[in-house]
PLY file of the C-alpha trace (Angstrom):
ply
format ascii 1.0
element vertex 678
property float x
property float y
property float z
element edge 677
property int vertex1
property int vertex2
end_header
101.30 82.51 55.16
104.43 84.73 55.83
107.13 85.38 52.50
109.60 87.39 51.92
110.33 90.13 49.56
111.47 87.84 46.85
108.99 85.81 47.01
106.17 88.32 46.63
107.93 89.55 43.72
108.16 86.07 42.26
104.60 85.39 42.81
103.09 89.11 41.63
105.41 88.38 37.89
103.91 84.60 37.70
100.26 86.30 38.61
100.79 88.70 35.92
101.68 86.28 33.59
99.18 83.43 34.39
96.43 86.30 34.12
97.52 87.61 30.36
97.76 83.80 29.15
94.26 83.12 30.31
92.78 86.39 29.59
93.96 85.89 25.35
91.92 82.79 25.27
88.98 84.93 25.67
90.15 88.11 23.61
92.63 86.19 21.11
95.20 87.94 18.39
95.37 89.40 16.23
92.81 92.51 17.83
90.86 94.15 15.06
91.50 97.73 14.49
88.51 100.40 15.13
86.53 100.40 17.99
86.16 97.07 18.62
89.82 96.34 18.59
90.31 98.97 20.95
88.17 98.37 23.28
89.22 94.23 22.94
92.65 95.68 24.32
91.26 97.64 27.28
89.35 94.62 28.21
91.91 92.23 27.59
94.13 94.42 30.18
91.25 94.50 32.71
90.33 90.53 32.66
94.66 90.05 32.65
94.93 92.45 36.11
91.95 90.73 37.67
93.00 86.99 37.37
96.68 88.15 38.82
94.96 89.67 41.84
92.78 86.19 42.21
96.53 84.35 41.05
98.15 86.47 43.70
95.33 85.92 46.92
95.99 82.56 46.44
99.69 82.13 46.37
98.86 85.03 49.70
102.22 86.66 49.82
102.83 88.79 52.89
103.38 92.40 52.70
104.47 95.38 54.62
102.38 98.21 55.71
104.05 101.24 57.23
101.27 103.52 59.71
101.54 107.27 60.39
100.09 108.33 62.97
100.46 112.15 64.58
99.92 112.85 68.38
98.96 115.83 69.93
101.86 116.71 73.05
100.32 114.87 76.13
101.00 116.55 78.92
99.86 115.75 83.06
99.01 117.61 85.39
98.93 116.70 88.80
97.44 118.24 91.45
98.28 117.85 95.13
95.40 116.10 96.93
96.80 115.95 100.45
95.03 118.08 103.52
97.59 119.93 103.92
96.59 121.79 100.33
93.32 122.47 102.34
94.85 123.74 104.90
97.49 126.05 103.35
95.07 127.14 100.97
91.80 129.13 101.01
88.54 128.33 99.08
89.06 131.15 96.99
92.96 130.15 95.98
91.68 126.48 95.02
88.88 128.28 92.70
91.23 130.74 91.45
93.67 127.91 90.57
90.66 125.78 88.70
89.53 128.52 86.95
93.56 129.43 85.96
93.92 126.13 85.16
90.72 125.97 83.21
91.70 128.76 81.03
95.02 126.64 80.86
93.51 124.23 78.46
91.10 126.26 76.38
93.79 128.12 75.38
96.76 124.94 74.66
93.40 121.94 73.66
94.49 122.78 70.02
97.90 122.17 70.26
97.90 119.79 73.40
96.83 117.04 75.08
96.26 117.77 78.66
95.13 115.30 81.20
94.45 115.97 85.12
95.38 113.79 87.70
95.20 114.42 91.25
97.95 112.40 94.15
98.28 112.28 98.13
99.55 108.43 99.03
98.15 107.15 95.41
96.80 108.54 92.27
92.88 109.17 91.34
91.15 110.64 88.84
88.88 113.21 90.76
90.13 115.88 93.81
88.78 115.85 97.40
91.83 117.33 99.62
91.74 114.98 101.74
94.42 112.91 101.42
96.66 111.61 104.85
99.92 111.33 102.57
101.74 112.80 100.29
103.50 110.79 97.48
104.82 113.29 95.10
107.78 110.72 94.00
105.25 107.55 93.55
102.90 110.40 91.93
105.33 110.86 89.19
107.18 107.33 89.00
103.22 106.31 88.30
102.93 109.76 85.40
105.90 107.86 83.74
104.72 104.30 83.87
100.79 104.68 82.47
99.93 105.47 79.32
100.81 104.09 75.97
103.76 106.60 76.30
105.31 108.95 78.58
103.75 112.71 78.55
106.25 115.07 77.28
105.81 117.07 80.14
104.82 117.36 83.61
102.93 120.49 85.52
103.14 119.62 89.59
100.86 121.61 91.34
101.47 121.38 94.96
103.26 122.71 98.36
106.35 120.44 97.95
105.31 118.66 101.13
105.83 115.31 101.28
105.83 112.61 103.55
105.88 108.76 101.97
108.35 107.86 99.57
111.88 109.18 98.17
112.97 112.15 97.81
111.30 113.67 94.59
114.01 115.51 93.75
115.99 112.33 93.39
113.29 110.53 91.74
112.65 113.65 88.85
116.51 113.08 88.07
115.50 109.89 86.38
112.26 110.88 84.46
112.12 110.41 80.59
110.34 114.00 80.96
110.67 117.55 82.54
108.44 118.86 85.35
107.21 122.15 85.69
106.38 122.70 89.33
103.80 125.52 90.78
103.82 126.48 93.96
100.57 126.36 96.25
100.83 128.03 99.66
102.74 130.10 101.55
105.85 130.38 101.67
106.45 132.80 104.89
106.00 130.75 108.02
102.53 132.20 110.69
103.24 131.08 114.42
102.43 127.39 114.85
103.00 124.53 116.44
102.51 120.92 116.14
104.05 117.59 117.46
106.06 115.92 114.01
106.50 112.88 115.19
105.61 110.79 118.65
108.13 107.81 119.83
106.79 104.98 122.37
106.08 101.66 123.34
103.10 99.32 121.71
103.02 97.39 125.13
102.74 99.24 128.80
102.36 97.66 131.95
99.53 99.23 134.48
102.27 99.56 137.36
104.65 101.36 135.57
105.90 104.26 134.06
105.46 104.43 130.49
107.72 106.79 128.19
106.58 108.71 124.80
109.11 110.67 122.72
108.17 113.66 121.40
108.62 115.47 118.57
107.66 119.10 118.57
108.40 121.63 115.89
107.06 125.76 116.01
107.55 128.79 114.01
106.88 132.12 114.07
107.07 132.81 117.71
108.66 135.96 118.71
109.41 135.48 122.17
110.82 132.74 124.56
107.55 131.18 125.14
106.24 127.81 127.61
103.48 126.20 126.62
102.48 122.90 128.90
101.94 119.12 127.62
99.66 116.70 128.93
98.42 113.45 128.30
95.46 112.67 127.93
92.63 109.06 128.68
89.29 109.12 128.53
89.26 113.23 129.01
91.13 112.84 131.70
94.82 114.33 132.49
97.57 112.21 133.46
100.22 113.96 133.19
101.60 116.92 132.09
105.10 118.95 131.59
105.78 122.16 131.21
108.42 122.88 128.44
110.30 126.37 127.31
110.36 127.43 123.68
113.30 129.46 122.37
111.91 131.57 119.54
115.83 131.08 117.80
114.80 127.67 117.29
111.98 125.37 115.50
112.65 122.44 117.15
111.91 120.53 120.36
112.58 117.18 121.73
109.78 115.75 124.81
110.69 113.24 127.47
107.16 112.21 129.64
105.65 109.32 131.09
102.72 108.18 132.26
100.57 105.58 134.24
98.06 103.95 132.61
94.65 103.68 134.76
93.51 100.60 133.61
94.32 97.55 131.23
93.34 96.93 127.67
94.33 98.43 123.98
94.21 102.48 124.95
93.88 105.58 122.86
95.19 108.47 124.79
96.36 111.86 123.66
98.94 114.03 123.74
98.29 117.34 123.12
98.99 121.54 124.31
97.09 122.81 127.29
94.34 125.94 125.68
94.41 124.56 122.37
92.56 121.82 120.63
93.98 121.95 117.50
97.45 120.79 118.97
96.53 117.65 119.59
97.90 114.02 118.56
96.29 110.39 119.29
98.01 107.57 120.37
97.80 103.68 120.99
99.18 101.68 123.74
98.38 97.46 124.63
98.06 98.18 128.19
99.18 94.84 130.40
98.87 93.85 133.97
102.70 93.90 134.53
106.10 92.37 133.06
106.59 88.80 133.38
109.78 87.35 135.13
111.83 84.82 133.76
114.04 83.59 135.97
117.77 82.65 134.39
119.81 79.79 136.10
122.68 79.06 134.92
126.06 76.79 135.51
128.60 79.55 135.38
128.78 82.55 133.16
128.22 82.80 130.00
128.25 84.90 127.18
124.35 82.99 125.82
122.84 84.18 128.76
123.72 88.15 128.05
122.36 87.49 124.60
119.13 85.89 125.99
119.49 89.01 129.05
119.51 91.42 125.77
116.51 90.26 124.00
114.45 89.96 126.56
114.93 93.82 127.67
114.84 95.29 124.35
111.10 93.56 123.87
109.48 94.83 126.67
106.98 92.63 127.86
109.67 90.19 129.77
112.10 91.08 132.74
114.63 88.92 132.83
116.20 87.55 136.41
119.39 86.08 136.84
120.73 83.82 139.44
123.32 81.04 139.68
121.82 77.72 140.33
123.61 77.03 143.34
123.41 80.23 144.59
119.72 81.15 144.00
117.61 81.25 147.33
114.04 81.41 145.54
111.41 79.33 144.67
110.99 78.17 140.74
107.07 78.21 141.19
107.06 81.91 141.16
108.48 82.05 137.78
106.29 81.08 134.72
109.11 80.20 132.56
112.68 78.62 133.09
116.30 79.19 131.37
118.30 76.30 132.58
121.83 76.85 131.36
124.47 73.67 131.40
121.60 72.18 133.81
121.65 69.64 135.26
125.81 70.12 136.14
125.34 66.83 138.38
126.23 69.54 141.41
123.27 68.42 144.18
122.25 72.76 144.86
122.11 72.71 140.77
120.21 70.09 139.66
117.25 70.29 142.77
116.09 73.00 140.59
116.04 70.70 137.46
114.56 67.89 139.23
111.87 70.71 140.24
111.05 72.34 136.97
110.70 68.95 136.17
108.12 67.98 139.21
106.27 70.98 138.44
105.86 71.10 134.38
106.82 74.82 134.34
107.64 75.30 130.91
111.86 75.43 130.47
114.48 76.40 128.01
117.95 73.95 128.54
121.05 75.23 126.14
123.46 72.23 126.67
127.20 72.36 127.01
130.28 71.10 128.21
128.92 71.45 132.49
125.44 69.09 131.70
125.18 66.31 133.24
124.10 63.60 130.75
122.80 61.07 132.31
120.69 63.18 134.74
119.58 65.36 131.20
118.61 61.84 129.77
116.35 60.60 132.49
114.80 63.87 133.51
112.87 65.06 130.30
111.66 62.98 127.09
112.14 64.32 124.19
115.57 63.94 123.23
118.59 61.69 124.64
122.21 62.08 123.92
124.08 58.30 124.46
127.37 56.80 123.80
128.94 60.06 124.50
132.87 60.57 124.36
132.90 63.72 125.85
134.21 65.43 122.82
132.54 68.50 121.33
132.09 69.25 118.07
131.56 72.74 115.62
128.03 72.08 113.92
126.55 74.38 111.51
122.77 74.61 111.81
119.60 74.54 108.66
116.60 76.04 109.15
113.24 73.74 109.16
110.51 73.88 106.67
108.60 71.61 108.42
108.39 73.94 111.74
105.22 75.68 112.54
104.83 76.80 116.46
105.38 80.39 115.68
105.69 82.60 113.08
109.81 83.04 112.28
111.05 86.28 111.10
112.13 84.84 107.13
115.67 86.06 107.41
115.72 82.89 109.73
115.72 80.83 106.76
120.01 82.15 105.86
120.71 81.02 109.24
123.24 77.77 107.61
125.34 81.45 107.33
125.43 81.60 110.98
128.29 80.76 113.08
128.37 76.97 114.60
127.74 75.39 117.60
129.67 73.64 120.18
127.49 70.81 120.77
128.31 67.37 122.32
129.46 64.48 119.82
127.20 61.41 120.49
123.91 59.32 119.66
121.14 61.19 119.50
118.32 59.60 120.13
115.11 61.82 119.11
111.60 60.67 120.89
109.10 63.80 120.82
109.31 66.78 119.30
109.73 69.42 116.60
112.97 70.26 115.35
113.73 74.53 114.19
117.30 73.70 112.92
118.91 70.14 112.06
122.79 70.05 112.65
124.77 69.91 109.59
128.34 69.02 109.40
130.79 70.06 106.60
127.77 71.58 104.98
126.05 68.71 105.02
122.34 68.03 106.55
122.24 65.25 109.29
119.47 63.49 111.83
120.46 65.38 114.50
118.71 68.14 116.32
120.13 71.19 116.81
117.20 72.85 118.30
113.56 71.31 118.95
110.45 72.10 120.97
107.62 69.81 122.56
104.38 70.92 124.06
103.34 67.77 125.32
102.40 67.42 128.78
104.03 70.46 129.11
105.74 72.59 127.04
110.30 72.71 126.58
112.96 73.38 124.37
116.34 71.97 123.95
119.26 73.93 122.86
121.65 71.33 121.43
124.31 73.78 122.18
126.45 76.71 123.14
126.66 79.50 120.44
123.61 82.00 120.67
125.82 84.87 121.84
127.95 83.99 118.21
124.82 84.62 115.96
123.67 87.36 117.64
127.74 89.06 117.37
127.80 87.51 113.39
124.06 89.32 112.71
125.11 92.56 113.91
128.00 92.67 111.72
126.72 91.68 108.43
123.07 93.40 109.29
123.35 95.44 111.65
121.74 94.83 113.94
120.30 91.13 116.03
116.20 91.80 114.59
116.60 87.79 114.09
118.13 86.52 115.97
116.05 88.97 119.26
113.41 88.23 117.77
113.84 84.48 117.40
114.87 84.92 121.55
111.98 86.18 121.86
108.96 84.00 120.46
110.95 81.47 121.85
110.32 83.08 125.27
106.98 83.77 124.55
105.72 80.41 123.31
107.00 78.50 126.25
105.76 80.89 128.97
101.84 81.27 127.71
101.98 77.11 128.28
98.84 76.29 126.66
97.70 73.46 124.78
98.62 74.04 121.18
95.38 76.02 118.90
95.00 74.38 116.19
93.78 78.41 114.52
96.03 81.28 115.33
94.99 84.66 113.57
98.17 87.00 113.58
97.34 90.66 112.81
98.69 93.98 114.06
96.83 95.26 117.09
97.44 99.51 115.58
97.24 100.29 112.44
98.05 103.63 110.58
94.93 105.68 109.21
96.92 105.32 105.27
98.03 101.65 105.87
95.51 98.33 104.46
94.29 96.06 107.48
95.28 92.60 107.02
94.96 89.15 108.99
97.13 86.13 108.36
95.65 82.88 110.22
97.54 79.18 109.92
94.76 76.38 110.71
96.43 72.87 111.70
95.04 69.25 110.64
94.58 66.85 112.97
98.43 65.81 112.79
99.13 69.40 113.32
100.19 70.44 109.96
99.32 73.61 108.20
96.73 73.29 105.86
93.95 75.71 103.79
91.35 72.94 102.63
88.85 74.17 104.89
87.30 78.02 104.20
87.31 80.58 107.08
85.76 83.87 107.58
86.32 87.16 108.95
83.78 89.19 110.76
85.18 92.77 111.53
82.84 95.25 113.69
83.17 99.11 114.27
82.79 100.81 117.26
78.77 102.44 116.52
78.32 98.00 115.63
77.63 97.91 112.01
79.76 94.55 110.70
81.59 93.95 107.48
82.63 90.44 106.76
85.66 89.33 104.45
86.60 85.89 103.64
90.08 84.24 103.56
91.79 83.21 100.85
94.50 80.78 100.97
97.82 81.56 100.23
100.95 79.35 100.30
99.87 76.98 103.46
98.05 79.36 105.18
95.40 81.99 104.65
95.04 86.21 104.02
92.58 88.18 104.68
92.68 91.75 103.67
90.02 94.74 104.64
92.11 96.86 103.24
92.23 100.60 104.33
89.72 100.89 107.54
88.45 104.30 108.49
90.41 105.48 112.25
88.35 103.72 115.80
88.65 100.73 117.47
87.30 97.60 116.79
86.30 93.99 117.15
86.96 91.24 115.17
85.95 86.99 114.98
87.64 84.74 112.80
85.81 81.34 112.27
86.68 78.30 109.94
84.96 75.40 109.86
85.24 71.75 108.84
82.87 68.62 108.39
82.73 68.16 111.62
83.19 71.54 114.14
84.13 74.84 113.78
87.28 76.62 115.07
87.21 80.36 115.98
89.61 82.95 117.30
88.77 86.33 117.80
90.34 90.06 119.86
90.59 93.71 118.65
92.55 96.68 116.54
92.96 99.81 116.67
93.55 102.12 113.56
94.91 105.26 114.44
94.45 108.41 112.70
97.00 109.87 110.83
96.90 113.45 110.75
100.38 114.38 109.80
99.32 116.25 107.00
98.09 119.02 109.34
101.86 119.66 110.15
102.42 121.57 107.11
102.60 125.30 108.57
104.65 126.49 105.47
104.91 125.29 101.42
108.36 123.75 100.61
109.26 126.14 97.63
113.03 125.04 98.08
111.67 120.92 97.06
109.05 122.65 94.31
112.62 124.55 92.58
114.89 121.86 93.11
112.08 119.91 91.01
112.17 121.74 88.18
114.91 124.25 88.41
113.93 128.29 88.62
113.03 128.47 84.58
110.18 126.34 85.14
109.64 127.20 88.22
105.95 129.07 88.77
103.95 130.35 91.90
99.82 130.99 91.70
100.63 134.56 90.97
102.93 133.80 87.66
100.72 131.26 86.34
100.10 132.68 82.94
103.63 132.51 82.23
103.38 129.08 82.61
100.54 129.10 79.20
103.27 131.57 77.41
106.52 128.99 78.75
105.36 125.52 77.46
103.80 127.20 74.26
107.35 128.69 73.41
108.80 125.45 73.96
110.51 123.74 70.86
110.77 120.84 72.98
107.58 119.80 73.44
106.45 118.47 69.78
103.73 116.87 67.87
104.76 112.84 68.02
104.84 111.13 65.43
104.14 107.03 65.65
105.13 104.58 63.31
103.89 100.94 62.87
105.08 98.50 60.33
103.11 95.30 60.66
103.35 92.44 58.24
99.98 91.38 56.75
98.55 88.66 54.22
97.70 90.22 51.05
94.44 88.34 51.02
93.62 90.60 54.28
94.08 93.90 53.01
90.52 94.77 51.34
92.06 97.70 48.99
93.25 94.33 47.04
89.69 92.73 47.36
88.34 96.00 46.16
89.63 96.32 43.46
89.57 92.49 42.31
85.37 93.28 42.51
85.96 96.73 40.75
87.48 95.12 37.46
85.33 92.21 37.56
82.56 94.68 37.01
84.36 96.94 34.95
84.22 93.95 32.46
81.18 92.72 32.76
79.27 95.93 32.74
81.61 96.60 29.20
81.31 93.30 28.01
77.37 93.43 28.47
76.86 96.64 27.05
79.86 96.55 24.59
78.48 93.83 22.52
81.88 91.63 22.96
0 1
1 2
2 3
3 4
4 5
5 6
6 7
7 8
8 9
9 10
10 11
11 12
12 13
13 14
14 15
15 16
16 17
17 18
18 19
19 20
20 21
21 22
22 23
23 24
24 25
25 26
26 27
27 28
28 29
29 30
30 31
31 32
32 33
33 34
34 35
35 36
36 37
37 38
38 39
39 40
40 41
41 42
42 43
43 44
44 45
45 46
46 47
47 48
48 49
49 50
50 51
51 52
52 53
53 54
54 55
55 56
56 57
57 58
58 59
59 60
60 61
61 62
62 63
63 64
64 65
65 66
66 67
67 68
68 69
69 70
70 71
71 72
72 73
73 74
74 75
75 76
76 77
77 78
78 79
79 80
80 81
81 82
82 83
83 84
84 85
85 86
86 87
87 88
88 89
89 90
90 91
91 92
92 93
93 94
94 95
95 96
96 97
97 98
98 99
99 100
100 101
101 102
102 103
103 104
104 105
105 106
106 107
107 108
108 109
109 110
110 111
111 112
112 113
113 114
114 115
115 116
116 117
117 118
118 119
119 120
120 121
121 122
122 123
123 124
124 125
125 126
126 127
127 128
128 129
129 130
130 131
131 132
132 133
133 134
134 135
135 136
136 137
137 138
138 139
139 140
140 141
141 142
142 143
143 144
144 145
145 146
146 147
147 148
148 149
149 150
150 151
151 152
152 153
153 154
154 155
155 156
156 157
157 158
158 159
159 160
160 161
161 162
162 163
163 164
164 165
165 166
166 167
167 168
168 169
169 170
170 171
171 172
172 173
173 174
174 175
175 176
176 177
177 178
178 179
179 180
180 181
181 182
182 183
183 184
184 185
185 186
186 187
187 188
188 189
189 190
190 191
191 192
192 193
193 194
194 195
195 196
196 197
197 198
198 199
199 200
200 201
201 202
202 203
203 204
204 205
205 206
206 207
207 208
208 209
209 210
210 211
211 212
212 213
213 214
214 215
215 216
216 217
217 218
218 219
219 220
220 221
221 222
222 223
223 224
224 225
225 226
226 227
227 228
228 229
229 230
230 231
231 232
232 233
233 234
234 235
235 236
236 237
237 238
238 239
239 240
240 241
241 242
242 243
243 244
244 245
245 246
246 247
247 248
248 249
249 250
250 251
251 252
252 253
253 254
254 255
255 256
256 257
257 258
258 259
259 260
260 261
261 262
262 263
263 264
264 265
265 266
266 267
267 268
268 269
269 270
270 271
271 272
272 273
273 274
274 275
275 276
276 277
277 278
278 279
279 280
280 281
281 282
282 283
283 284
284 285
285 286
286 287
287 288
288 289
289 290
290 291
291 292
292 293
293 294
294 295
295 296
296 297
297 298
298 299
299 300
300 301
301 302
302 303
303 304
304 305
305 306
306 307
307 308
308 309
309 310
310 311
311 312
312 313
313 314
314 315
315 316
316 317
317 318
318 319
319 320
320 321
321 322
322 323
323 324
324 325
325 326
326 327
327 328
328 329
329 330
330 331
331 332
332 333
333 334
334 335
335 336
336 337
337 338
338 339
339 340
340 341
341 342
342 343
343 344
344 345
345 346
346 347
347 348
348 349
349 350
350 351
351 352
352 353
353 354
354 355
355 356
356 357
357 358
358 359
359 360
360 361
361 362
362 363
363 364
364 365
365 366
366 367
367 368
368 369
369 370
370 371
371 372
372 373
373 374
374 375
375 376
376 377
377 378
378 379
379 380
380 381
381 382
382 383
383 384
384 385
385 386
386 387
387 388
388 389
389 390
390 391
391 392
392 393
393 394
394 395
395 396
396 397
397 398
398 399
399 400
400 401
401 402
402 403
403 404
404 405
405 406
406 407
407 408
408 409
409 410
410 411
411 412
412 413
413 414
414 415
415 416
416 417
417 418
418 419
419 420
420 421
421 422
422 423
423 424
424 425
425 426
426 427
427 428
428 429
429 430
430 431
431 432
432 433
433 434
434 435
435 436
436 437
437 438
438 439
439 440
440 441
441 442
442 443
443 444
444 445
445 446
446 447
447 448
448 449
449 450
450 451
451 452
452 453
453 454
454 455
455 456
456 457
457 458
458 459
459 460
460 461
461 462
462 463
463 464
464 465
465 466
466 467
467 468
468 469
469 470
470 471
471 472
472 473
473 474
474 475
475 476
476 477
477 478
478 479
479 480
480 481
481 482
482 483
483 484
484 485
485 486
486 487
487 488
488 489
489 490
490 491
491 492
492 493
493 494
494 495
495 496
496 497
497 498
498 499
499 500
500 501
501 502
502 503
503 504
504 505
505 506
506 507
507 508
508 509
509 510
510 511
511 512
512 513
513 514
514 515
515 516
516 517
517 518
518 519
519 520
520 521
521 522
522 523
523 524
524 525
525 526
526 527
527 528
528 529
529 530
530 531
531 532
532 533
533 534
534 535
535 536
536 537
537 538
538 539
539 540
540 541
541 542
542 543
543 544
544 545
545 546
546 547
547 548
548 549
549 550
550 551
551 552
552 553
553 554
554 555
555 556
556 557
557 558
558 559
559 560
560 561
561 562
562 563
563 564
564 565
565 566
566 567
567 568
568 569
569 570
570 571
571 572
572 573
573 574
574 575
575 576
576 577
577 578
578 579
579 580
580 581
581 582
582 583
583 584
584 585
585 586
586 587
587 588
588 589
589 590
590 591
591 592
592 593
593 594
594 595
595 596
596 597
597 598
598 599
599 600
600 601
601 602
602 603
603 604
604 605
605 606
606 607
607 608
608 609
609 610
610 611
611 612
612 613
613 614
614 615
615 616
616 617
617 618
618 619
619 620
620 621
621 622
622 623
623 624
624 625
625 626
626 627
627 628
628 629
629 630
630 631
631 632
632 633
633 634
634 635
635 636
636 637
637 638
638 639
639 640
640 641
641 642
642 643
643 644
644 645
645 646
646 647
647 648
648 649
649 650
650 651
651 652
652 653
653 654
654 655
655 656
656 657
657 658
658 659
659 660
660 661
661 662
662 663
663 664
664 665
665 666
666 667
667 668
668 669
669 670
670 671
671 672
672 673
673 674
674 675
675 676
676 677
């Protein structure tokens, strides 16, 4: 029972008084003079204290206790564990560093509690100098957030080069401890040429020139130098280009174009001729050809421009634009057709609508003022708009959470903020299909579809109004780019152009992962009602190029599944996903690659400026001045032992010293009475 101080004092007084009164019955007054009387007085006192302790324990008041602990200052040595350290320092230098660090530990072990950690993209307790990336800021934050208390100081041993996370100089300003830096590696560059970064499409095409932009860095050139850059596939040179590097510069942007020799997920190399060390690989999914998408329109409209820009941006589709009454081709030549405000009641235009329906070519209809609604109602069986007055209205949209035909961008959930659609006013009768958006009037969701999809007997979609271009403009203004809208247009066209029966199992993954990036797989399984479900078990089998197989389980996540193989070695992998219920098995398979990341090997010089800015000149050291670090830390008056004071409230009965005192008192009285003749 926890009590206040007043209750403790009251309990103590009551216990002493009660103990004295009870003891008086055993050692009655008046006490005689002499040794026997003197003994009675002492035993009376002992019995009173014993009884008082017993009564106090029965009343069980609480008591505050204060504990003081003195801890040595905690100093953390953060060692750079990345590949660049191995490149910029030789084994003798690293051995010298280890010796000096050991001497530091021995010299200050009486004053400091020294902890050694090793970092690259993560923080480790043992070194290997194989880290593929360097995150200095992340390592500093890790140290500040782990342990029983933040360190008194951190000693950072690094070349100062980082390629992940925020600028460590900015991060260090938020730390509750000072940073001492020890620069590793030479800050004076030698002759070096390397590919800093490469920019290319993830999808390419067989008969087209695929572009790649290369950011080439170099240093130490005394004169202008001409080199040859090559693109290689399967040890065969596909293309090459001569590049002149000027001695007074350190950077060169290079643009190359190449044709892939075959389709599939292909590995290519960018290399410098006659220099095997200057070489980097990349992967592109080479496909046979781009798909052409026919966009037929009644009249020019901004929606058409929005669709065209999104498709060109995707690098997978080629939009073919044509005014319906002037189109001379055949809709059968295209896997997918966009019909903007068609049918329109014009025979020369409406024959294409009839052709698309008759030949069951997937299509996307966008309704507008020019649409002939009787013919629209008759030509498809998903939606009918009747009792029309000829008027149009502006309606907002709301995202339907039940839509799961393809994975949409997370930003689509904010569609209620997008500008309204210009839709026909009338009675909407939805017969088939699944809704992506519903119409909203004055902020209230209605039962009228704004955008619906249907996949039987063939795939089609209906956008019930014009205004797609407004969504794109709004996103440009508010989010600095139309990422969500462009992604929605691309995935709509992609889904419809496939024109495949809807699969019960859909596996989503990246085709190319970096070697430092964890590999993850998402899976969606649909039950017989085509609703997302995650009640059946699933396994993922991944096979590397040597035939070694690894198995992982798909774990439920929301209404889908997720598998996390984690970081894998660079190379090409095959995978097969299997799910099964009591009646059948559902499977999907494919390939992916893990691209080797060697950006650490691009470090050709230590970054002294970053290390100085991190710590300041007074706390900056090199390997040759490492001994001064020992003297500086020993003399630093801010590095003091940590005094930890803790207070806790305990029941008296839990304090062992009271029980020991009670036993001592009782034993003393018993012995004295036994051998004292009382």
